[in-house]
C-alpha positions as a printed Julia matrix, in Angstrom:
414×3 Matrix{Float64}:
  -0.08   -0.17    0.13
   1.56    3.29   -0.81
   1.9     6.6     1.24
   2.04    8.63   -1.57
   1.34    8.56   -5.19
   1.93   11.35   -7.85
   0.52   10.7   -11.39
   1.88   12.98  -14.32
   2.17   15.76  -11.83
   2.91   19.09  -12.91
   2.87   22.62  -10.97
   2.81   26.09  -12.92
   2.63   29.47  -11.59
   1.36   32.61  -13.67
   3.51   35.51  -14.48
   2.05   38.76  -15.45
   3.96   41.53  -17.54
   2.3    44.19  -15.39
   0.11   44.17  -12.22
  -3.0    45.47  -14.27
  -2.88   42.75  -16.71
  -4.06   40.45  -13.61
  -7.32   42.74  -13.2
  -8.14   42.67  -17.09
  -7.76   38.96  -17.1
 -10.25   38.54  -14.37
 -12.59   41.25  -15.84
 -12.31   40.73  -19.65
 -12.64   36.95  -19.85
 -10.62   36.94  -23.14
  -7.29   35.8   -23.94
  -5.14   34.99  -21.23
  -2.8    37.96  -20.21
  -0.22   35.7   -18.34
   2.63   33.38  -18.79
   2.76   29.53  -17.77
   6.32   29.32  -15.95
   6.28   25.19  -14.91
   8.62   24.7   -11.86
   7.28   20.99  -12.04
   6.59   18.66  -15.13
   5.86   14.9   -15.54
   6.63   14.04  -11.89
   5.51    9.83  -11.66
   6.56    9.07   -8.21
   4.96    6.04   -5.72
   6.34    5.8    -1.92
   5.52    3.06   -0.22
   4.33    3.2     3.66
   7.14    2.87    5.74
   9.54    3.89    3.32
  12.6     6.76    3.53
  12.86    8.83    0.57
  15.32   12.06    0.17
  14.57   14.41   -2.47
  17.73   16.33   -3.73
  18.67   18.98   -6.35
  20.06   22.25   -7.0
  18.05   25.52   -5.92
  15.46   25.98   -8.07
  14.77   22.4    -8.84
  11.08   22.2    -7.61
  12.18   20.22   -4.44
  10.12   22.36   -1.89
   6.96   22.77   -4.34
   7.09   18.87   -4.55
   6.72   18.87   -0.83
   4.17   21.49   -0.83
   2.29   19.68   -3.0
   2.43   16.29   -1.24
   1.21   18.14    1.99
  -1.74   19.55    0.23
  -0.37   23.36    0.94
  -0.9    23.8    -2.87
  -2.59   21.96   -5.78
  -1.01   20.36   -8.61
  -1.73   22.49  -12.14
  -1.88   18.99  -14.09
  -1.96   15.21  -12.94
  -3.01   13.53   -9.48
  -1.68   13.09   -6.27
  -3.07   10.64   -3.5
  -2.09   10.43    0.07
  -2.81    7.91    2.63
  -2.7     8.55    6.59
  -2.16   11.58    8.59
   0.75   13.87    7.42
   3.14   16.02    9.42
   4.89   18.61    7.88
   7.84   20.67    8.7
   8.44   23.23    5.89
   9.18   26.35    7.62
   9.96   25.84   11.21
   7.98   27.79   13.76
   5.66   29.15   11.04
   2.3    30.38   12.64
   3.96   31.3    16.15
   2.95   34.43   17.44
   5.84   36.34   19.16
   3.33   37.71   21.93
   2.35   34.34   23.15
   4.27   32.03   25.41
   5.96   28.7    24.13
   2.98   26.77   25.77
   0.21   28.92   24.31
   1.7    28.59   21.0
   1.87   24.65   21.13
  -1.89   24.51   21.54
  -2.6    26.68   18.65
   0.11   25.0    16.71
  -1.78   21.53   17.51
  -5.25   23.15   16.49
  -3.41   23.95   13.15
  -2.23   20.63   12.65
  -5.63   18.97   13.26
  -4.42   17.43   16.89
  -7.32   18.26   19.67
  -6.42   20.36   22.78
  -6.8    17.17   25.22
  -4.36   15.03   22.99
  -1.89   18.39   22.69
  -2.15   18.87   26.66
  -1.27   15.37   26.98
   1.86   15.67   24.79
   2.62   18.9    26.34
   5.36   17.18   28.86
   7.11   15.33   26.25
   7.42   18.5    24.11
   8.97   20.63   26.95
  11.39   17.62   27.54
  12.3    17.48   23.98
  12.53   21.45   23.33
  14.82   21.96   26.76
  14.21   25.83   26.93
  13.59   25.57   30.52
  11.67   28.42   32.16
  11.42   30.35   28.92
   8.6    27.67   28.15
   6.11   30.08   29.72
   7.54   32.88   28.75
   6.49   35.07   25.43
   8.19   33.75   22.27
   9.76   37.27   21.73
  12.16   36.73   24.49
  13.63   33.3    22.86
  16.72   32.86   20.97
  16.64   31.72   17.31
  18.06   28.24   18.77
  15.39   28.23   21.17
  12.56   29.01   18.55
  13.84   26.15   16.49
  13.88   23.61   19.23
  10.23   24.37   20.2
   9.14   24.41   16.45
  10.59   21.09   16.07
   9.31   19.35   19.34
   5.78   20.58   18.52
   5.92   19.39   14.84
   6.93   15.89   16.02
   5.44   15.63   19.04
   2.87   12.8    17.8
   4.16   10.56   15.42
   2.52   10.65   12.17
   1.88    8.47    9.31
   3.86   10.56    6.81
   6.77   12.9     8.1
   7.87   15.31    5.54
  10.71   17.8     5.99
  12.03   20.62    3.83
  15.97   21.19    5.27
  14.46   20.7     8.99
  17.7    18.76    9.94
  19.99   21.69    8.73
  18.96   24.29   11.84
  20.03   24.29   15.09
  23.37   23.27   16.92
  25.13   20.05   16.49
  23.64   18.58   19.84
  19.93   19.3    18.71
  20.49   17.77   14.95
  21.42   14.55   16.64
  18.52   14.93   18.67
  16.13   15.36   15.77
  17.89   12.54   13.73
  17.36   10.09   16.61
  13.58   11.21   16.93
  13.2    10.7    12.98
  14.94    7.38   13.31
  12.53    6.12   16.38
   9.75    7.24   13.99
  11.15    5.33   10.94
  11.41    2.26   13.36
   7.67    2.84   14.15
   6.53    2.4    10.43
   6.31    6.32    9.66
   7.0     7.38    5.68
   9.78    9.83    5.81
  10.16   12.35    2.68
  12.63   15.09    2.98
  14.56   17.51    1.2
  18.16   17.72    1.95
  21.62   18.78    1.04
  23.33   16.76    3.55
  24.71   13.66    1.83
  25.28   11.94    5.38
  21.8    12.35    6.28
  20.47   11.25    3.0
  22.74    7.97    3.29
  22.2     7.32    6.78
  18.18    8.01    6.9
  17.09    6.77    3.58
  16.73    3.99    1.31
  15.96    5.66   -1.69
  16.71    9.19   -3.38
  15.04   11.27   -5.94
  16.96   14.0    -7.96
  15.01   16.82   -9.25
  16.59   18.8   -11.96
  14.61   21.82  -13.56
  11.2    20.54  -12.33
  11.82   17.3   -13.77
  12.55   13.5   -12.25
  16.23   13.19  -13.2
  16.94   10.0   -11.36
  15.13    7.74   -8.83
  17.24    4.95   -7.06
  19.55    4.02   -3.98
  20.89    6.88   -2.4
  24.64    6.41   -3.14
  23.71    6.17   -7.1
  21.74    9.3    -6.93
  23.97   11.22   -5.04
  27.12   10.19   -7.48
  25.2    11.19  -10.52
  24.12   14.31   -8.58
  27.9    15.4    -7.87
  28.65   14.79  -11.42
  26.1    16.72  -12.8
  27.21   19.77  -10.32
  30.62   19.33  -11.75
  29.69   19.72  -15.29
  31.49   22.77  -16.94
  31.98   22.12  -20.59
  29.63   21.07  -23.33
  31.65   18.03  -24.07
  31.0    16.96  -20.52
  29.63   13.52  -20.14
  27.76   11.34  -17.64
  27.07    7.84  -17.84
  26.52    4.89  -16.2
  28.99    1.66  -16.29
  27.47   -1.65  -15.39
  29.48   -3.0   -12.34
  30.74   -6.68  -11.56
  27.19   -7.35   -9.82
  24.55   -7.29  -12.59
  22.01   -4.43  -12.02
  24.03   -2.34   -9.57
  25.22    0.61  -11.77
  28.49    2.87  -11.1
  28.42    6.52  -12.3
  31.29    7.59  -14.69
  31.74   11.5   -15.57
  33.89   13.81  -17.05
  35.22   15.51  -20.37
  37.62   12.58  -20.89
  40.8    14.67  -21.57
  42.23   12.15  -19.38
  40.6     8.97  -18.54
  40.93    6.04  -15.8
  42.15    3.05  -17.36
  42.35    0.74  -14.4
  42.3     0.88  -10.44
  43.9    -1.69   -7.93
  44.44   -2.42   -4.55
  47.65   -4.14   -3.7
  49.37   -5.57   -0.84
  52.8    -4.86    0.64
  54.23   -6.82   -1.94
  52.6    -5.27   -4.79
  50.22   -8.24   -5.59
  46.66   -7.61   -6.75
  43.98   -8.22   -3.88
  40.26   -7.66   -2.49
  40.77   -8.75    0.97
  43.22   -7.45    3.6
  43.61   -7.61    7.32
  42.8    -4.19    9.47
  45.85   -2.29    9.86
  47.85   -3.93    6.88
  49.61   -1.89    4.52
  48.14   -1.18    1.22
  48.32    0.62   -2.21
  46.16    1.87   -4.33
  47.22    2.0    -7.78
  45.66    4.05  -10.73
  46.28    3.61  -14.59
  45.59    6.61  -16.6
  45.45    7.7   -20.37
  45.57   11.35  -21.43
  43.99   12.74  -24.56
  44.47   16.23  -24.63
  47.31   18.45  -23.61
  47.09   19.08  -19.82
  49.26   21.64  -17.81
  48.47   19.82  -14.43
  46.44   16.93  -13.4
  45.21   15.74   -9.88
  44.4    11.88   -9.11
  42.54   11.41   -6.04
  40.39    8.55   -4.29
  37.94    8.24   -1.85
  37.28    5.06    0.41
  33.61    4.54    1.42
  31.82    2.21    3.89
  29.38   -0.54    2.48
  26.38    2.43    2.75
  28.46    5.27    0.73
  29.73    7.34    3.69
  33.32    8.73    3.53
  35.82    7.18    5.4
  38.78    8.71    3.93
  40.0    10.58    0.7
  42.67   12.66   -0.24
  44.78   13.45   -3.68
  47.66   14.57   -5.22
  47.28   18.08   -5.0
  47.03   17.98   -1.26
  49.59   15.6    -0.75
  51.83   18.42   -2.7
  52.77   15.73   -5.29
  54.87   17.04   -8.27
  53.22   17.89  -11.27
  54.65   18.19  -15.1
  52.65   18.81  -18.42
  50.7    15.77  -19.93
  51.1    14.84  -23.71
  48.23   13.46  -25.54
  48.61    9.9   -26.4
  50.6     8.88  -22.94
  49.69    6.47  -20.13
  50.7     7.17  -16.79
  50.31    5.4   -13.57
  49.9     6.76   -9.84
  50.19    5.06   -6.54
  48.98    6.07   -3.24
  50.61    4.32   -0.48
  48.86    3.58    2.86
  51.19    2.76    5.64
  48.23    1.29    8.15
  44.56    0.77    6.42
  43.37    1.6    10.03
  39.74    0.46    8.95
  37.38   -1.96   10.8
  35.97   -5.18    9.49
  33.54   -4.84    6.47
  33.03   -4.09    2.98
  34.44   -0.89    1.25
  34.22    0.9    -1.98
  36.9     3.22   -3.86
  36.17    6.06   -5.93
  38.96    7.35   -8.1
  39.19   10.81  -10.08
  41.13   12.97  -12.23
  40.62   16.34  -12.19
  42.68   19.72  -12.11
  43.25   21.73   -8.81
  42.1    20.46   -5.28
  38.42   19.14   -6.05
  36.89   17.19   -8.88
  34.32   19.98   -9.06
  37.31   22.06  -10.97
  37.82   20.54  -14.61
  36.68   17.11  -13.83
  38.16   14.58  -16.56
  36.84   11.29  -14.93
  35.24   10.49  -12.05
  34.84    6.87  -11.53
  32.64    5.94   -8.92
  32.75    2.52   -7.13
  35.97    1.78   -9.02
  36.6    -1.22   -7.11
  35.15   -3.07   -4.02
  37.36   -4.68   -1.07
  36.82   -6.38    2.11
  39.01   -5.53    5.36
  39.14   -8.62    7.84
  39.73   -8.77   11.32
  43.37   -9.07   12.33
  45.31  -10.6    15.15
  43.57   -8.2    17.5
  40.36   -7.81   20.01
  37.11   -7.72   18.49
  36.03   -4.06   17.88
  33.23   -2.28   15.77
  32.84    0.62   13.38
  34.35    1.96   10.29
  37.84    2.72   12.13
  40.38    0.67   14.02
  41.93    2.84   16.93
  45.16    1.83   18.65
  43.24    1.2    22.0
  44.68   -0.43   25.03
  43.22   -0.36   28.75
  44.52   -0.45   32.39
  41.43   -2.87   33.09
  39.75   -2.1    36.32
  41.75   -1.58   39.41
  41.24    0.03   42.73
  40.69    3.7    42.67
  41.71    4.37   46.27
  39.38    5.16   49.11
  39.21    8.34   51.08
  37.77    9.41   54.6
């Protein structure tokens, strides 16, 4: 059963050349005097109950408009949209709050706007106060609140009662780090209880950790729909676009049906990527804390005054574990001629990663980042496994050199 279903949904706004044209159009029932500006077009998306979906894209891509359509704040110009269950939306934190009313009074008013009865909101009041952590200010006028306190109260009241569908527009980008973690914990708890999550975010870590699916909007159209890691890589490649001949293409991975993203202008291309052990032998599994090397072979197809080779190691859900490049390592750079083949190797003295599966993305570009004249970006160029070495059991993606004194007496005092 779906929570949200959008079929051929589009949203257009009217733009008038002059304010008086709006009045003429209303009175003179003749030809339209406006131009339709489409901000969304041909969006077909079905979101199942309990699914967590991120919506990403550049500013102006139509992300917030899509959320407003999903919540019923605005209606589609074309197509149909169906919802199932109670929706809680955080589109603008604190919208509707009155500065002269206390926090407690604003909560009761906000509850009514959300369709929650006074009795139910009164029962939730202690948990809201506990989550917001504004102390004695809870019964003070909102105008006395700091911006951080305002945000805490707004999120607390919006998520006071678990909804069937929770819709967020950049809500995790506000507040201090402590509060952001607290919000994320509440959202994860909602997910465990079966709430459908739809949210807009520019934070790739939040997208990867909170969602199992991502939608990429580009100029009002649905450009890509898939696993967060794949969609984020495609999005990063699109952002890096600088030249007309730039390409973004999917390459089939060793595992059928698992596409990898490659992008770049092809002035230089990655021919192969290999992980090697201390003796230079190709490997795909290494014990934690072993020495290793990443060997990149490349070909140059156009004259290049400078070239940067970089890599990123990611964990199994796509979070960055470690990355660097020849620019930051201050490696010598010489002009490269077309037709030449080259090799670059990174020596890793201690692969201090925890047990698990990892992937390596490799990039050829100029300057310090692949966002500057990207020649070739190869996502998931290879996948490898870190196995447990001769050491005590530990968890996480990092393998830190930890020791302990054990439990011993701390002495006694009178």
